[in-house]
C-alpha positions in Angstrom: 116.1 205.1 -118.4 118.6 202.4 -117.5 118.3 203.4 -113.8 114.5 202.9 -113.9 114.7 199.6 -115.6 117.5 198.3 -113.4 115.7 199.5 -110.2 112.6 197.6 -111.3 114.6 194.4 -111.9 116.4 194.7 -108.6 113.2 195.4 -106.7 111.7 192.3 -108.3 114.8 190.2 -107.5 114.8 191.4 -103.9 111.4 189.9 -103.4 113.1 186.5 -102.8 114.6 188.0 -99.6 111.7 190.1 -98.3 110.3 187.5 -95.9 113.6 186.3 -94.5 115.5 189.6 -94.3 113.9 192.6 -92.6 116.5 195.0 -94.0 115.6 193.9 -97.5 111.9 194.4 -96.9 112.5 197.9 -95.5 114.9 198.9 -98.3 112.6 197.4 -100.9 109.6 199.4 -99.7 111.7 202.6 -99.7 113.1 201.9 -103.2 109.6 201.3 -104.4 108.4 204.6 -102.8 111.3 206.5 -104.4 110.4 204.9 -107.7 106.7 205.4 -107.6 106.2 208.6 -105.7 109.4 210.7 -106.3 110.5 209.3 -109.6 114.0 209.2 -108.2 115.1 206.1 -110.1 118.8 206.6 -109.4 118.2 206.8 -105.6 115.8 203.9 -105.8 118.4 201.8 -107.6 121.1 202.8 -105.1 118.8 201.9 -102.2 117.9 198.4 -103.4 121.4 197.6 -104.8 123.1 198.4 -101.5 120.9 196.1 -99.5 121.0 193.3 -102.1 124.8 193.4 -102.0 124.7 193.0 -98.2 122.6 189.9 -98.3 124.0 188.5 -101.6 127.5 190.0 -102.3 128.0 190.6 -106.0 124.4 190.4 -106.9 124.1 194.0 -108.1 127.1 193.7 -110.5 125.8 190.4 -111.8 122.3 191.7 -112.5 123.7 195.0 -113.9 126.0 193.0 -116.3 123.1 190.8 -117.4 120.9 193.9 -118.0 123.5 195.6 -120.2 124.3 192.4 -122.0 120.6 192.0 -122.9 120.6 195.5 -124.4 123.4 194.7 -126.9 122.1 194.4 -130.4 122.6 191.0 -131.9 125.3 191.2 -134.6 126.5 188.6 -137.0 129.6 188.0 -134.8 127.6 187.5 -131.6 125.2 185.2 -133.4 128.1 183.1 -134.7 129.6 182.9 -131.1 126.2 181.8 -129.8 125.9 179.1 -132.4 129.5 177.8 -132.0 129.1 177.6 -128.2 126.2 175.2 -128.5 
């Protein structure tokens, strides 16, 4: 499930590079095909993450961290941290 959601997010993120980077356009198309036709979410994610890290080093890790952070349930302690940081 996480692979599918991460692959979707990275494919969308890669759209910003499709017109200016041929390798991103090609990898994005392949990642989309793997996702839509073969349901190989892990391979789709690997394909798009690899090319994104080539054009924007560290982007996959940053987006992956953001994704898992957004999945964390809000607890009283995280709510207090958010309030105190404002």
